[in-house]
N, C-alpha and C positions, 0 to 999 in steps of 0.2 A: 275818324270817329263817325260811327253810324248812329245819328241821333234819331231814335225811334219815338221819343216823346219828350217834349219840352214843356214843363208844367210849373205853374205858380201855385203853391199850396203852403201856407205858412205853418201848417201842422207837420210838414216835411214827411218823413217816412212813418207811415201808419198803416192800418189794415187795408184800406182801399189801394194805397200805392203799392204796398208790399205784396198784395195778392192779385187783385183784379187787373190793375194796369200793367204790372210786371208780366203777368201771363199773357195778356192780350197783345203786348208789344214784342214779346220774345227777347227781352233784354237780358244781358248778363251782368250789367253794372248800373247802380244808381249813383249819380254824382250830385250831391247837394252843393249848390253854388251860392255861397253867402259869406261875405267878409266877416260879418258879426258872428255867425255860427262857427266859422273856421277858427276864430280866435278863442273859442270856449272849449277847452279840452274835455270837460265832463260831458257837454252836449254832443261833441263829436263821438265820444266813446259810446254813449247811449244810442245815437243814431245808427252807428255801425252795427250794434247788436240788434237793432230793430229790423234789419233787412232779413229776408228769408235766407236760409243757409246756402242755397245755390246761387245767390246773387251777391256780388261784392259791392260794398258801399264805401264811398269816399266822401269827405267833406273838405271842400277847397274854396279859396277866394276867387273872385272874378278874374283877377290877374293870373292866377294859376290855371284857370280854365283856358284862357287865351294862350298861355304858354304850352299847355299839353295838347290842345285841340288838333294841331297838325303833326304831332309826333308820330313817327312810323309805327310805334308799338300800339297806338290807338286806332290805326287805320280801319280795321274791320270789327272793332269792338262795338257791340250793340248797347247803347246807353240810354238812360233816362236822365235828363238834366232837370233837377228839381230846385226851383228858386223860391224865395220867400216874398218877393215883391217885383212889380213890373219895371221899376227903375233899374234893377240889376240886369233884367232881361234886355232892356234897351241899351244899356252900357255894353253888354256882351255882343249884341248885334252891331253896334257902332264899331266895336273892336274886332269884327270879322267872323263872329260865330254865325253860320248860316241858319236860317229858320224860315219855314213856310207857315207853320201853325204853332200857336201857343195855346196850351190848354190851361184854363183857370179853374182850379179845383176848390180853393178856399182861401179867403182873405178875411181874417177876423175883424170884428168891430172893436175899435179902440178910440180913445178920445181924439176928436178932430176928423173922424171918418163918418161916412154916411152909408147906410145899407142900400145896396142896389138889387140884391137878391137875398134870400134867407141865409146864404153862406158867403156872400161877397160884399165887402165894404171897401170904400175908396175914399181917398182924399184928393186934393188937387194935383199933387205930385204923381199919384197913380194915374189919374185921368190924363195928365200931360204925356206920360209914358205910353199909355194905351193909344192916344191919338197919334203919337209919333210912329209907333209900330204899325198901326193901321195904315198910315200914309205911305209906308214902305211896301204895302201890299201883303202884309202878314195877317193871316186869319187868326182872330182872337176869339176862341170859343170857350164858353162856360159849360163845363160838364164835370160832375163829381166822379162818375164812373163811365166806362165805355158805352154802356147800354142807355144812358141818359140822352135825351134829345138835345142837340146842340142849340145854344143861344149865343149869338154874336154879342160880345161885350159892348161894342159901339152902339148896336141897336138898343140894348138894355139902357145904356147911358142916355141915349136920345129920348127914349120913351119916358124915363124918369126925370127929364129936364135937367140932366147934369151937363149936357153939351149945348 
């Protein structure tokens, strides 16, 4: 599997992902990786329909990602892995999914979370996952679209006194 972009965006497949990021990375597949979403047949159907016609979309669990990652049929497939949260990214890394950069595109505000940018909110579980990934030498960049200036999530967390 040729991972062209590994992104956290709880909006999943939407305009920015389906157009800007897909074109800039040259992917042929978007793989949404979420145990919760993978168990919701309606949400799976809607997400598959949201992808551009030239890009195949799949919705799978973290375990399924681990299972298919090394499969010979996936060897040269250019993919975007799309996650809803950093804990699933951390779990995927721990289970053997290689990564150098994680793009953070959007994590909505919900009860128990705090805003760190105008489109990224975190709780302690998110912070712990980000710290773990950072300690592994993985770059954690906040950018909505490719043309945005990179912000490193650890720097943003430090500046906001979250660390």
